[in-house]
PQR file of N, CA, C, O and H, with PARSE charges and radii, in Angstrom:
ATOM      1  N   MET A   1     -68.983 -31.672 -37.320 -0.4000 1.5000
ATOM      2  CA  MET A   1     -68.136 -31.218 -38.390 -0.0000 2.0000
ATOM      3  C   MET A   1     -66.671 -31.224 -37.971  0.5500 1.7000
ATOM      4  O   MET A   1     -65.787 -31.237 -38.828 -0.5500 1.4000
ATOM      5  N   THR A   2     -66.409 -31.217 -36.711 -0.4000 1.5000
ATOM      6  CA  THR A   2     -65.018 -31.235 -36.286 -0.0000 2.0000
ATOM      7  C   THR A   2     -64.424 -32.610 -36.549  0.5500 1.7000
ATOM      8  O   THR A   2     -65.132 -33.617 -36.536 -0.5500 1.4000
ATOM      9  H   THR A   2     -67.128 -31.207 -36.015  0.4000 1.0000
ATOM     10  N   THR A   3     -63.126 -32.641 -36.785 -0.4000 1.5000
ATOM     11  CA  THR A   3     -62.457 -33.885 -37.168 -0.0000 2.0000
ATOM     12  C   THR A   3     -61.607 -34.474 -36.059  0.5500 1.7000
ATOM     13  O   THR A   3     -60.988 -35.522 -36.244 -0.5500 1.4000
ATOM     14  H   THR A   3     -62.551 -31.822 -36.796  0.4000 1.0000
ATOM     15  N   GLY A   4     -61.568 -33.817 -34.912 -0.4000 1.5000
ATOM     16  CA  GLY A   4     -60.761 -34.328 -33.815 -0.0000 2.0000
ATOM     17  C   GLY A   4     -59.297 -33.944 -33.912  0.5500 1.7000
ATOM     18  O   GLY A   4     -58.482 -34.457 -33.146 -0.5500 1.4000
ATOM     19  H   GLY A   4     -62.071 -32.966 -34.762  0.4000 1.0000
ATOM     20  N   GLN A   5     -58.940 -33.069 -34.820 -0.4000 1.5000
ATOM     21  CA  GLN A   5     -57.549 -32.680 -35.004 -0.0000 2.0000
ATOM     22  C   GLN A   5     -57.143 -31.493 -34.134  0.5500 1.7000
ATOM     23  O   GLN A   5     -55.953 -31.210 -33.990 -0.5500 1.4000
ATOM     24  H   GLN A   5     -59.602 -32.652 -35.443  0.4000 1.0000
ATOM     25  N   ALA A   6     -58.110 -30.805 -33.558 -0.4000 1.5000
ATOM     26  CA  ALA A   6     -57.796 -29.627 -32.741 -0.0000 2.0000
ATOM     27  C   ALA A   6     -57.238 -30.052 -31.390  0.5500 1.7000
ATOM     28  O   ALA A   6     -57.570 -31.120 -30.876 -0.5500 1.4000
ATOM     29  H   ALA A   6     -59.076 -31.035 -33.675  0.4000 1.0000
ATOM     30  N   ARG A   7     -56.396 -29.212 -30.828 -0.4000 1.5000
ATOM     31  CA  ARG A   7     -55.924 -29.445 -29.463 -0.0000 2.0000
ATOM     32  C   ARG A   7     -57.070 -29.166 -28.513  0.5500 1.7000
ATOM     33  O   ARG A   7     -57.727 -28.130 -28.615 -0.5500 1.4000
ATOM     34  H   ARG A   7     -56.127 -28.344 -31.246  0.4000 1.0000
ATOM     35  N   ASP A   8     -57.310 -30.071 -27.602 -0.4000 1.5000
ATOM     36  CA  ASP A   8     -58.483 -29.904 -26.736 -0.0000 2.0000
ATOM     37  C   ASP A   8     -58.246 -28.942 -25.579  0.5500 1.7000
ATOM     38  O   ASP A   8     -59.205 -28.436 -24.996 -0.5500 1.4000
ATOM     39  H   ASP A   8     -56.776 -30.913 -27.520  0.4000 1.0000
ATOM     40  N   LYS A   9     -56.985 -28.681 -25.235 -0.4000 1.5000
ATOM     41  CA  LYS A   9     -56.648 -27.728 -24.171 -0.0000 2.0000
ATOM     42  C   LYS A   9     -57.425 -28.028 -22.890  0.5500 1.7000
ATOM     43  O   LYS A   9     -57.796 -27.116 -22.151 -0.5500 1.4000
ATOM     44  H   LYS A   9     -56.206 -29.093 -25.709  0.4000 1.0000
ATOM     45  N   GLY A  10     -57.666 -29.311 -22.635 -0.4000 1.5000
ATOM     46  CA  GLY A  10     -58.363 -29.711 -21.419 -0.0000 2.0000
ATOM     47  C   GLY A  10     -59.863 -29.514 -21.462  0.5500 1.7000
ATOM     48  O   GLY A  10     -60.532 -29.664 -20.439 -0.5500 1.4000
ATOM     49  H   GLY A  10     -57.365 -30.052 -23.235  0.4000 1.0000
ATOM     50  N   ARG A  11     -60.404 -29.184 -22.615 -0.4000 1.5000
ATOM     51  CA  ARG A  11     -61.844 -28.943 -22.728 -0.0000 2.0000
ATOM     52  C   ARG A  11     -62.579 -30.229 -23.093  0.5500 1.7000
ATOM     53  O   ARG A  11     -62.037 -31.114 -23.755 -0.5500 1.4000
ATOM     54  H   ARG A  11     -59.861 -29.063 -23.446  0.4000 1.0000
ATOM     55  N   SER A  12     -63.806 -30.303 -22.651 -0.4000 1.5000
ATOM     56  CA  SER A  12     -64.664 -31.441 -22.980 -0.0000 2.0000
ATOM     57  C   SER A  12     -65.131 -31.308 -24.429  0.5500 1.7000
ATOM     58  O   SER A  12     -65.019 -30.233 -25.019 -0.5500 1.4000
ATOM     59  H   SER A  12     -64.247 -29.584 -22.113  0.4000 1.0000
ATOM     60  N   PRO A  13     -65.652 -32.390 -25.006 -0.5600 1.5000
ATOM     61  CA  PRO A  13     -66.197 -32.284 -26.365  0.2800 2.0000
ATOM     62  C   PRO A  13     -67.292 -31.219 -26.463  0.5500 1.7000
ATOM     63  O   PRO A  13     -67.379 -30.516 -27.470 -0.5500 1.4000
ATOM     64  N   GLU A  14     -68.116 -31.095 -25.442 -0.4000 1.5000
ATOM     65  CA  GLU A  14     -69.174 -30.081 -25.448 -0.0000 2.0000
ATOM     66  C   GLU A  14     -68.584 -28.675 -25.456  0.5500 1.7000
ATOM     67  O   GLU A  14     -69.083 -27.795 -26.158 -0.5500 1.4000
ATOM     68  H   GLU A  14     -68.046 -31.666 -24.624  0.4000 1.0000
ATOM     69  N   GLN A  15     -67.532 -28.464 -24.685 -0.4000 1.5000
ATOM     70  CA  GLN A  15     -66.879 -27.154 -24.650 -0.0000 2.0000
ATOM     71  C   GLN A  15     -66.215 -26.842 -25.992  0.5500 1.7000
ATOM     72  O   GLN A  15     -66.252 -25.703 -26.459 -0.5500 1.4000
ATOM     73  H   GLN A  15     -67.127 -29.179 -24.115  0.4000 1.0000
ATOM     74  N   ARG A  16     -65.611 -27.853 -26.605 -0.4000 1.5000
ATOM     75  CA  ARG A  16     -65.006 -27.640 -27.929 -0.0000 2.0000
ATOM     76  C   ARG A  16     -66.076 -27.315 -28.964  0.5500 1.7000
ATOM     77  O   ARG A  16     -65.875 -26.453 -29.819 -0.5500 1.4000
ATOM     78  H   ARG A  16     -65.580 -28.778 -26.226  0.4000 1.0000
ATOM     79  N   ASP A  17     -67.217 -28.006 -28.889 -0.4000 1.5000
ATOM     80  CA  ASP A  17     -68.313 -27.717 -29.818 -0.0000 2.0000
ATOM     81  C   ASP A  17     -68.825 -26.292 -29.637  0.5500 1.7000
ATOM     82  O   ASP A  17     -69.097 -25.596 -30.615 -0.5500 1.4000
ATOM     83  H   ASP A  17     -67.381 -28.707 -28.195  0.4000 1.0000
ATOM     84  N   GLU A  18     -68.954 -25.861 -28.391 -0.4000 1.5000
ATOM     85  CA  GLU A  18     -69.410 -24.492 -28.120 -0.0000 2.0000
ATOM     86  C   GLU A  18     -68.400 -23.475 -28.654  0.5500 1.7000
ATOM     87  O   GLU A  18     -68.788 -22.464 -29.241 -0.5500 1.4000
ATOM     88  H   GLU A  18     -68.733 -26.426 -27.596  0.4000 1.0000
ATOM     89  N   ALA A  19     -67.119 -23.737 -28.455 -0.4000 1.5000
ATOM     90  CA  ALA A  19     -66.082 -22.834 -28.967 -0.0000 2.0000
ATOM     91  C   ALA A  19     -66.141 -22.768 -30.496  0.5500 1.7000
ATOM     92  O   ALA A  19     -65.965 -21.700 -31.083 -0.5500 1.4000
ATOM     93  H   ALA A  19     -66.804 -24.558 -27.978  0.4000 1.0000
ATOM     94  N   PHE A  20     -66.385 -23.900 -31.127 -0.4000 1.5000
ATOM     95  CA  PHE A  20     -66.504 -23.934 -32.585 -0.0000 2.0000
ATOM     96  C   PHE A  20     -67.700 -23.109 -33.046  0.5500 1.7000
ATOM     97  O   PHE A  20     -67.592 -22.333 -33.996 -0.5500 1.4000
ATOM     98  H   PHE A  20     -66.528 -24.767 -30.650  0.4000 1.0000
ATOM     99  N   ARG A  21     -68.837 -23.273 -32.377 -0.4000 1.5000
ATOM    100  CA  ARG A  21     -70.031 -22.488 -32.732 -0.0000 2.0000
ATOM    101  C   ARG A  21     -69.759 -20.996 -32.589  0.5500 1.7000
ATOM    102  O   ARG A  21     -70.184 -20.199 -33.426 -0.5500 1.4000
ATOM    103  H   ARG A  21     -68.925 -23.903 -31.606  0.4000 1.0000
ATOM    104  N   ARG A  22     -69.054 -20.622 -31.532 -0.4000 1.5000
ATOM    105  CA  ARG A  22     -68.747 -19.211 -31.312 -0.0000 2.0000
ATOM    106  C   ARG A  22     -67.816 -18.674 -32.404  0.5500 1.7000
ATOM    107  O   ARG A  22     -67.963 -17.531 -32.837 -0.5500 1.4000
ATOM    108  H   ARG A  22     -68.709 -21.270 -30.852  0.4000 1.0000
ATOM    109  N   GLU A  23     -66.874 -19.485 -32.842 -0.4000 1.5000
ATOM    110  CA  GLU A  23     -65.971 -19.056 -33.913 -0.0000 2.0000
ATOM    111  C   GLU A  23     -66.726 -18.874 -35.224  0.5500 1.7000
ATOM    112  O   GLU A  23     -66.468 -17.925 -35.964 -0.5500 1.4000
ATOM    113  H   GLU A  23     -66.755 -20.413 -32.490  0.4000 1.0000
ATOM    114  N   VAL A  24     -67.660 -19.780 -35.517 -0.4000 1.5000
ATOM    115  CA  VAL A  24     -68.467 -19.635 -36.728 -0.0000 2.0000
ATOM    116  C   VAL A  24     -69.270 -18.339 -36.658  0.5500 1.7000
ATOM    117  O   VAL A  24     -69.377 -17.616 -37.649 -0.5500 1.4000
ATOM    118  H   VAL A  24     -67.870 -20.551 -34.917  0.4000 1.0000
ATOM    119  N   ALA A  25     -69.833 -18.048 -35.489 -0.4000 1.5000
ATOM    120  CA  ALA A  25     -70.584 -16.801 -35.312 -0.0000 2.0000
ATOM    121  C   ALA A  25     -69.676 -15.593 -35.531  0.5500 1.7000
ATOM    122  O   ALA A  25     -70.090 -14.614 -36.152 -0.5500 1.4000
ATOM    123  H   ALA A  25     -69.746 -18.635 -34.685  0.4000 1.0000
ATOM    124  N   ASP A  26     -68.447 -15.655 -35.028 -0.4000 1.5000
ATOM    125  CA  ASP A  26     -67.501 -14.556 -35.235 -0.0000 2.0000
ATOM    126  C   ASP A  26     -67.231 -14.333 -36.719  0.5500 1.7000
ATOM    127  O   ASP A  26     -67.266 -13.198 -37.196 -0.5500 1.4000
ATOM    128  H   ASP A  26     -68.111 -16.450 -34.524  0.4000 1.0000
ATOM    129  N   VAL A  27     -66.963 -15.404 -37.442 -0.4000 1.5000
ATOM    130  CA  VAL A  27     -66.677 -15.291 -38.876 -0.0000 2.0000
ATOM    131  C   VAL A  27     -67.878 -14.704 -39.609  0.5500 1.7000
ATOM    132  O   VAL A  27     -67.725 -13.829 -40.461 -0.5500 1.4000
ATOM    133  H   VAL A  27     -66.935 -16.326 -37.055  0.4000 1.0000
ATOM    134  N   PHE A  28     -69.073 -15.188 -39.277 -0.4000 1.5000
ATOM    135  CA  PHE A  28     -70.294 -14.694 -39.911 -0.0000 2.0000
ATOM    136  C   PHE A  28     -70.464 -13.194 -39.662  0.5500 1.7000
ATOM    137  O   PHE A  28     -70.728 -12.432 -40.592 -0.5500 1.4000
ATOM    138  H   PHE A  28     -69.197 -15.899 -38.585  0.4000 1.0000
ATOM    139  N   CYS A  29     -70.313 -12.780 -38.419 -0.4000 1.5000
ATOM    140  CA  CYS A  29     -70.512 -11.361 -38.085 -0.0000 2.0000
ATOM    141  C   CYS A  29     -69.439 -10.482 -38.710  0.5500 1.7000
ATOM    142  O   CYS A  29     -69.742  -9.387 -39.186 -0.5500 1.4000
ATOM    143  H   CYS A  29     -70.098 -13.399 -37.663  0.4000 1.0000
ATOM    144  N   GLN A  30     -68.200 -10.936 -38.719 -0.4000 1.5000
ATOM    145  CA  GLN A  30     -67.138 -10.160 -39.357 -0.0000 2.0000
ATOM    146  C   GLN A  30     -67.398 -10.030 -40.856  0.5500 1.7000
ATOM    147  O   GLN A  30     -67.120  -8.985 -41.446 -0.5500 1.4000
ATOM    148  H   GLN A  30     -67.954 -11.825 -38.332  0.4000 1.0000
ATOM    149  N   THR A  31     -67.926 -11.075 -41.469 -0.4000 1.5000
ATOM    150  CA  THR A  31     -68.262 -11.025 -42.888 -0.0000 2.0000
ATOM    151  C   THR A  31     -69.365 -10.013 -43.152  0.5500 1.7000
ATOM    152  O   THR A  31     -69.305  -9.265 -44.128 -0.5500 1.4000
ATOM    153  H   THR A  31     -68.152 -11.923 -40.991  0.4000 1.0000
ATOM    154  N   LEU A  32     -70.372  -9.987 -42.283 -0.4000 1.5000
ATOM    155  CA  LEU A  32     -71.440  -8.996 -42.435 -0.0000 2.0000
ATOM    156  C   LEU A  32     -70.906  -7.574 -42.272  0.5500 1.7000
ATOM    157  O   LEU A  32     -71.315  -6.671 -43.002 -0.5500 1.4000
ATOM    158  H   LEU A  32     -70.421 -10.594 -41.491  0.4000 1.0000
ATOM    159  N   LEU A  33     -70.001  -7.373 -41.326 -0.4000 1.5000
ATOM    160  CA  LEU A  33     -69.399  -6.048 -41.149 -0.0000 2.0000
ATOM    161  C   LEU A  33     -68.596  -5.640 -42.383  0.5500 1.7000
ATOM    162  O   LEU A  33     -68.654  -4.488 -42.812 -0.5500 1.4000
ATOM    163  H   LEU A  33     -69.669  -8.106 -40.733  0.4000 1.0000
ATOM    164  N   LEU A  34     -67.856  -6.575 -42.943 -0.4000 1.5000
ATOM    165  CA  LEU A  34     -67.081  -6.306 -44.152 -0.0000 2.0000
ATOM    166  C   LEU A  34     -68.001  -5.942 -45.314  0.5500 1.7000
ATOM    167  O   LEU A  34     -67.721  -5.014 -46.073 -0.5500 1.4000
ATOM    168  H   LEU A  34     -67.809  -7.511 -42.594  0.4000 1.0000
ATOM    169  N   ALA A  35     -69.091  -6.674 -45.444 -0.4000 1.5000
ATOM    170  CA  ALA A  35     -70.057  -6.382 -46.511 -0.0000 2.0000
ATOM    171  C   ALA A  35     -70.660  -4.998 -46.323  0.5500 1.7000
ATOM    172  O   ALA A  35     -70.813  -4.249 -47.288 -0.5500 1.4000
ATOM    173  H   ALA A  35     -69.319  -7.427 -44.827  0.4000 1.0000
ATOM    174  N   ARG A  36     -71.001  -4.659 -45.095 -0.4000 1.5000
ATOM    175  CA  ARG A  36     -71.589  -3.336 -44.843 -0.0000 2.0000
ATOM    176  C   ARG A  36     -70.582  -2.234 -45.165  0.5500 1.7000
ATOM    177  O   ARG A  36     -70.940  -1.226 -45.773 -0.5500 1.4000
ATOM    178  H   ARG A  36     -70.877  -5.268 -44.311  0.4000 1.0000
ATOM    179  N   PHE A  37     -69.326  -2.420 -44.762 -0.4000 1.5000
ATOM    180  CA  PHE A  37     -68.288  -1.430 -45.024 -0.0000 2.0000
ATOM    181  C   PHE A  37     -68.133  -1.181 -46.523  0.5500 1.7000
ATOM    182  O   PHE A  37     -67.926  -0.047 -46.953 -0.5500 1.4000
ATOM    183  H   PHE A  37     -69.035  -3.240 -44.268  0.4000 1.0000
ATOM    184  N   HIS A  38     -68.234  -2.252 -47.313 -0.4000 1.5000
ATOM    185  CA  HIS A  38     -68.056  -2.139 -48.758 -0.0000 2.0000
ATOM    186  C   HIS A  38     -69.380  -1.981 -49.500  0.5500 1.7000
ATOM    187  O   HIS A  38     -69.432  -2.106 -50.723 -0.5500 1.4000
ATOM    188  H   HIS A  38     -68.402  -3.174 -46.963  0.4000 1.0000
ATOM    189  N   ASP A  39     -70.447  -1.706 -48.756 -0.4000 1.5000
ATOM    190  CA  ASP A  39     -71.771  -1.460 -49.328 -0.0000 2.0000
ATOM    191  C   ASP A  39     -72.208  -2.584 -50.272  0.5500 1.7000
ATOM    192  O   ASP A  39     -72.649  -2.340 -51.395 -0.5500 1.4000
ATOM    193  H   ASP A  39     -70.405  -1.604 -47.762  0.4000 1.0000
ATOM    194  N   ILE A  40     -72.074  -3.814 -49.787 -0.4000 1.5000
ATOM    195  CA  ILE A  40     -72.458  -4.992 -50.562 -0.0000 2.0000
ATOM    196  C   ILE A  40     -73.864  -5.412 -50.164  0.5500 1.7000
ATOM    197  O   ILE A  40     -74.166  -5.553 -48.979 -0.5500 1.4000
ATOM    198  H   ILE A  40     -71.716  -4.012 -48.875  0.4000 1.0000
ATOM    199  N   ASP A  41     -74.713  -5.607 -51.147 -0.4000 1.5000
ATOM    200  CA  ASP A  41     -76.054  -6.139 -50.929 -0.0000 2.0000
ATOM    201  C   ASP A  41     -75.914  -7.647 -50.728  0.5500 1.7000
ATOM    202  O   ASP A  41     -75.872  -8.408 -51.695 -0.5500 1.4000
ATOM    203  H   ASP A  41     -74.468  -5.492 -52.110  0.4000 1.0000
ATOM    204  N   VAL A  42     -75.843  -8.070 -49.478 -0.4000 1.5000
ATOM    205  CA  VAL A  42     -75.589  -9.476 -49.169 -0.0000 2.0000
ATOM    206  C   VAL A  42     -76.695 -10.370 -49.720  0.5500 1.7000
ATOM    207  O   VAL A  42     -76.412 -11.403 -50.326 -0.5500 1.4000
ATOM    208  H   VAL A  42     -75.877  -7.452 -48.693  0.4000 1.0000
ATOM    209  N   MET A  43     -77.941  -9.981 -49.516 -0.4000 1.5000
ATOM    210  CA  MET A  43     -79.045 -10.803 -50.010 -0.0000 2.0000
ATOM    211  C   MET A  43     -79.001 -10.918 -51.534  0.5500 1.7000
ATOM    212  O   MET A  43     -79.236 -11.994 -52.086 -0.5500 1.4000
ATOM    213  H   MET A  43     -78.170  -9.141 -49.024  0.4000 1.0000
ATOM    214  N   GLY A  44     -78.704  -9.819 -52.204 -0.4000 1.5000
ATOM    215  CA  GLY A  44     -78.592  -9.858 -53.661 -0.0000 2.0000
ATOM    216  C   GLY A  44     -77.437 -10.734 -54.114  0.5500 1.7000
ATOM    217  O   GLY A  44     -77.566 -11.496 -55.072 -0.5500 1.4000
ATOM    218  H   GLY A  44     -78.513  -8.946 -51.756  0.4000 1.0000
ATOM    219  N   ALA A  45     -76.312 -10.625 -53.426 -0.4000 1.5000
ATOM    220  CA  ALA A  45     -75.147 -11.431 -53.781 -0.0000 2.0000
ATOM    221  C   ALA A  45     -75.410 -12.916 -53.541  0.5500 1.7000
ATOM    222  O   ALA A  45     -75.012 -13.758 -54.347 -0.5500 1.4000
ATOM    223  H   ALA A  45     -76.207 -10.005 -52.648  0.4000 1.0000
ATOM    224  N   VAL A  46     -76.080 -13.237 -52.434 -0.4000 1.5000
ATOM    225  CA  VAL A  46     -76.427 -14.640 -52.161 -0.0000 2.0000
ATOM    226  C   VAL A  46     -77.373 -15.153 -53.239  0.5500 1.7000
ATOM    227  O   VAL A  46     -77.223 -16.271 -53.731 -0.5500 1.4000
ATOM    228  H   VAL A  46     -76.404 -12.553 -51.780  0.4000 1.0000
ATOM    229  N   HIS A  47     -78.338 -14.332 -53.595 -0.4000 1.5000
ATOM    230  CA  HIS A  47     -79.271 -14.741 -54.651 -0.0000 2.0000
ATOM    231  C   HIS A  47     -78.523 -15.022 -55.948  0.5500 1.7000
ATOM    232  O   HIS A  47     -78.731 -16.060 -56.577 -0.5500 1.4000
ATOM    233  H   HIS A  47     -78.461 -13.424 -53.195  0.4000 1.0000
ATOM    234  N   ASP A  48     -77.656 -14.103 -56.346 -0.4000 1.5000
ATOM    235  CA  ASP A  48     -76.936 -14.250 -57.608 -0.0000 2.0000
ATOM    236  C   ASP A  48     -75.956 -15.419 -57.589  0.5500 1.7000
ATOM    237  O   ASP A  48     -75.813 -16.128 -58.585 -0.5500 1.4000
ATOM    238  H   ASP A  48     -77.487 -13.260 -55.835  0.4000 1.0000
ATOM    239  N   LYS A  49     -75.288 -15.620 -56.469 -0.4000 1.5000
ATOM    240  CA  LYS A  49     -74.234 -16.635 -56.382 -0.0000 2.0000
ATOM    241  C   LYS A  49     -74.773 -18.020 -56.043  0.5500 1.7000
ATOM    242  O   LYS A  49     -74.350 -19.009 -56.641 -0.5500 1.4000
ATOM    243  H   LYS A  49     -75.404 -15.044 -55.659  0.4000 1.0000
ATOM    244  N   TRP A  50     -75.696 -18.104 -55.094 -0.4000 1.5000
ATOM    245  CA  TRP A  50     -76.133 -19.400 -54.574 -0.0000 2.0000
ATOM    246  C   TRP A  50     -77.505 -19.837 -55.055  0.5500 1.7000
ATOM    247  O   TRP A  50     -77.757 -21.034 -55.196 -0.5500 1.4000
ATOM    248  H   TRP A  50     -76.040 -17.301 -54.608  0.4000 1.0000
ATOM    249  N   LEU A  51     -78.389 -18.893 -55.307 -0.4000 1.5000
ATOM    250  CA  LEU A  51     -79.765 -19.268 -55.627 -0.0000 2.0000
ATOM    251  C   LEU A  51     -80.090 -19.177 -57.112  0.5500 1.7000
ATOM    252  O   LEU A  51     -81.212 -19.476 -57.521 -0.5500 1.4000
ATOM    253  H   LEU A  51     -78.184 -17.921 -55.192  0.4000 1.0000
ATOM    254  N   ALA A  52     -79.128 -18.773 -57.909 -0.4000 1.5000
ATOM    255  CA  ALA A  52     -79.375 -18.627 -59.342 -0.0000 2.0000
ATOM    256  C   ALA A  52     -79.791 -19.948 -59.982  0.5500 1.7000
ATOM    257  O   ALA A  52     -80.522 -19.955 -60.972 -0.5500 1.4000
ATOM    258  H   ALA A  52     -78.217 -18.531 -57.576  0.4000 1.0000
ATOM    259  N   TRP A  53     -79.332 -21.057 -59.427 -0.4000 1.5000
ATOM    260  CA  TRP A  53     -79.624 -22.373 -60.001 -0.0000 2.0000
ATOM    261  C   TRP A  53     -80.697 -23.116 -59.213  0.5500 1.7000
ATOM    262  O   TRP A  53     -80.983 -24.278 -59.503 -0.5500 1.4000
ATOM    263  H   TRP A  53     -78.738 -21.051 -58.623  0.4000 1.0000
ATOM    264  N   ALA A  54     -81.286 -22.467 -58.233 -0.4000 1.5000
ATOM    265  CA  ALA A  54     -82.302 -23.117 -57.396 -0.0000 2.0000
ATOM    266  C   ALA A  54     -83.607 -23.280 -58.164  0.5500 1.7000
ATOM    267  O   ALA A  54     -83.832 -22.657 -59.201 -0.5500 1.4000
ATOM    268  H   ALA A  54     -81.054 -21.523 -57.997  0.4000 1.0000
ATOM    269  N   GLU A  55     -84.437 -24.123 -57.624 -0.4000 1.5000
ATOM    270  CA  GLU A  55     -85.759 -24.317 -58.220 -0.0000 2.0000
ATOM    271  C   GLU A  55     -86.558 -23.025 -58.092  0.5500 1.7000
ATOM    272  O   GLU A  55     -86.357 -22.270 -57.140 -0.5500 1.4000
ATOM    273  H   GLU A  55     -84.254 -24.629 -56.781  0.4000 1.0000
ATOM    274  N   PRO A  56     -87.448 -22.763 -59.021 -0.5600 1.5000
ATOM    275  CA  PRO A  56     -88.271 -21.545 -58.943  0.2800 2.0000
ATOM    276  C   PRO A  56     -89.026 -21.468 -57.617  0.5500 1.7000
ATOM    277  O   PRO A  56     -89.574 -22.461 -57.138 -0.5500 1.4000
ATOM    278  N   GLY A  57     -89.042 -20.280 -57.043 -0.4000 1.5000
ATOM    279  CA  GLY A  57     -89.761 -20.055 -55.796 -0.0000 2.0000
ATOM    280  C   GLY A  57     -88.969 -20.317 -54.542  0.5500 1.7000
ATOM    281  O   GLY A  57     -89.450 -20.022 -53.448 -0.5500 1.4000
ATOM    282  H   GLY A  57     -88.597 -19.473 -57.432  0.4000 1.0000
ATOM    283  N   ILE A  58     -87.760 -20.866 -54.655 -0.4000 1.5000
ATOM    284  CA  ILE A  58     -87.000 -21.206 -53.454 -0.0000 2.0000
ATOM    285  C   ILE A  58     -86.426 -19.971 -52.777  0.5500 1.7000
ATOM    286  O   ILE A  58     -86.142 -20.004 -51.579 -0.5500 1.4000
ATOM    287  H   ILE A  58     -87.369 -21.106 -55.543  0.4000 1.0000
ATOM    288  N   ASP A  59     -86.250 -18.886 -53.516 -0.4000 1.5000
ATOM    289  CA  ASP A  59     -85.645 -17.682 -52.944 -0.0000 2.0000
ATOM    290  C   ASP A  59     -86.678 -16.651 -52.522  0.5500 1.7000
ATOM    291  O   ASP A  59     -86.308 -15.533 -52.164 -0.5500 1.4000
ATOM    292  H   ASP A  59     -86.480 -18.859 -54.489  0.4000 1.0000
ATOM    293  N   SER A  60     -87.932 -16.981 -52.550 -0.4000 1.5000
ATOM    294  CA  SER A  60     -88.947 -15.991 -52.178 -0.0000 2.0000
ATOM    295  C   SER A  60     -89.263 -16.058 -50.709  0.5500 1.7000
ATOM    296  O   SER A  60     -90.097 -15.295 -50.221 -0.5500 1.4000
ATOM    297  H   SER A  60     -88.233 -17.890 -52.841  0.4000 1.0000
TER
END
């Protein structure tokens, strides 16, 4: 998914990929913390926003 536009800072492609994975994990976890703070039902919101148009049975 990376486009090669990032500064490599002397890191190998594998190290850059690992750093990218770690950043995605950070964003995901911070989002979950934000949802918990605001008492958001994440599963319900995902169902309503993303799975509302899915084929029957896909969200079970």
